N, C-alpha and C positions, 0 to 999 in steps of 0.2 A: 589692208593686208598687202604684204610684199612677198614676191616670189623670187627665190634665188636658184639658179640652175648651176650645177657643178658636176664634175666628174670625181667620183670617189677614188682615192688612191690607197685605200686600206689593204687592198689585195690586187692581184693581177687582172681581175675581171674588168675593172674600170667602169662601174655602173654610172649611168646618167641619173643624177639624183635631183629632185626638185624639193626645195624647202620652203614652206610657207611660214612667214613671220608676222606677228601682230604689230600693232602700232608702237609697242614698247620693245620691239626687237626680240621678243620671246618666240621660240619655236612652237608653232601650232601643229605642223605635220611634216613628215619626211616621206617621200614617195620615190620609188624607182630602185631602191637598194635591194639586193638579193640576199643580204646577210645582215646580222645585227651589227657587225663592225661598220657597215655603211651608214646605219642610223646614227651610231655614236660619232663617227667622223663628221657627218653633215651637221649635227647639232653643235659640236665643238667648233667647227670651222665658221659657223654663223655667229656664235656667241662669244667665243674666246679662242681665236686661232693661235696655235703654237707651232714652232718649227725647231728642228735640230739645227744647231749652228756649227759649221765646220770652217776652219781657217788655218792659218799658220802663225807661228810666233818666231821672232828673231832668236837665233841661237849662237852663242859664242863657244868656240872650242869644239864644235861638233864636226861630223863628216860633211854636213851641208850647212848653209847659212840660216836655214829655217827648219822648224819641226812642225808637223801637223798636230792640230788640236781639234777637239769637238766638245760640245756641251754633253754632259752625262745624261741628260734627258731634255726634252723640248722646253723652250722658253717662250714667253708670250711674243707673238710676231711683232708687236709694236715696239719691242725692246731690242730688236736685232741690231739696228744701227748704233744705238748707244752701247750695246755689248761689244760691238766691233771696235769702237773707240777705246774701250778698256783693254781689249785684247791687243790692240796695236801699241799700247804703252809698255807691254811686257817684253823683256829680253831675258832668256834663260841661259844658264851656263851648263855645259855638258859635264857629267853625263845626265841624261834624262831617260827614264824608262816608261814604257807603255803603261798608262793608268795613273802616272804621277799627276797630282793636282797642280794645275798651272795657276788658276784663279779659283779661290774658294768662294762659293755663294755669290756669283756674279750679280751685281746690281740688286742684291737682296732677294733674289728669286729662289734661293735655296738650291740652286743648280751649280755644280762645279764645272769648270772648264778643265778638261783632262788631256794629257798627251796621248796621241794615237800612234806614235812611232818611237823608236829609240835613237839616241845619238851616239 
């Protein structure tokens, strides 16, 4: 058995959570959370962590030389650096609107990278 200690970030409380994992890295128990979101967060963080990705993309003809972008939903944590390599290859041309898809289905995740500002 392995124990992992973490702070839940699902809500502002920030519960100290202890997760017990078996030898196959399967969650056996979650303790310390005060709400169901903490249990869900801890299980996912131990078995398949995901993160939102925020960055900027080069922009031609806009007010600024870059425009902010983000993933439409979280992507697997282990893919963040590879996703950034793909984002860094992109140059957009103004005009760009909030919500425009910058990269569709990045790295086959099913998640789009979208603009979060306007040019």
